[in-house]
N, C-alpha and C positions, 0 to 999 in steps of 0.2 A: 445736607450739607452741600455744599459748593467745591467741587474738585478743581484744584489749581497747580500747578508747577511743581515738579519736584524742587526743584531750585529757587523758590520763589524767595525774597528776601523783605523785609519790613519795609523796606523803601520803594519797593514796588505797590505797595495800597496806599491812598489816599482817601482824607472823607469824602463823601458823596457832595456834600455842600458846598467844598471848596474846590474840587474840581469841575463842578458846574462853570466856574469862571476861570480856571488854571490855563494857562497857557497851552501845554501840551492837548488841551481839548478841541478839537477842529468846529464843535458846534456851538448852539450858539445856547443860552440856558436853558428856554422854552423847548427846545429840541431835545437836549439832553434830560430833560425833567419828564419828555414824555417817552421816550427811549426807558429810564428806569419805571414810568410806571407800567410801560408797557413790555417788561423785561421778560414775562413767562411767555408772552406768545413771538416776541420779534429774536429769537436766539440770544438775548444780550443776559440773560441768567446769569450764564456763566462769570462775567462781570462784576458782580455786585457781592458781596461777601456780607454779610446781617450779623451787627456787635449786638443789637438788644431792640427792642420792639421800635423804634424810632432812629436807630445808628443805624448807618451803612458804609461801609469802604467800598471804595470803587479798585479793584484791580487792575493795574493799567496795563500791562500788556497784555490780559485775556480782552479789557475793554476795547484797546487797539486793533487786535486781531478780529473780534467781532463786527470792528467797524468797517475792516480793509475785506472781511468776507462778506458782507453786505454790499460794499458798494461795488465789489468783483474786481477789488485791485489782485 
């Protein structure tokens, strides 16, 4: 199970396919899909929550924190 922050709201989540083209996502769709496919190896596992076999949600605060950590910000 993915650990999320204690004060998480429903507004912090976005469907993965929607977030791939969302203005808050600084990555291209192909870069985002690569991060998702390799999430176990690259540290982005915490940013994705599995809903069912084919549907994932992106926890936006976790995603931006993982991206900042990866870029050294």
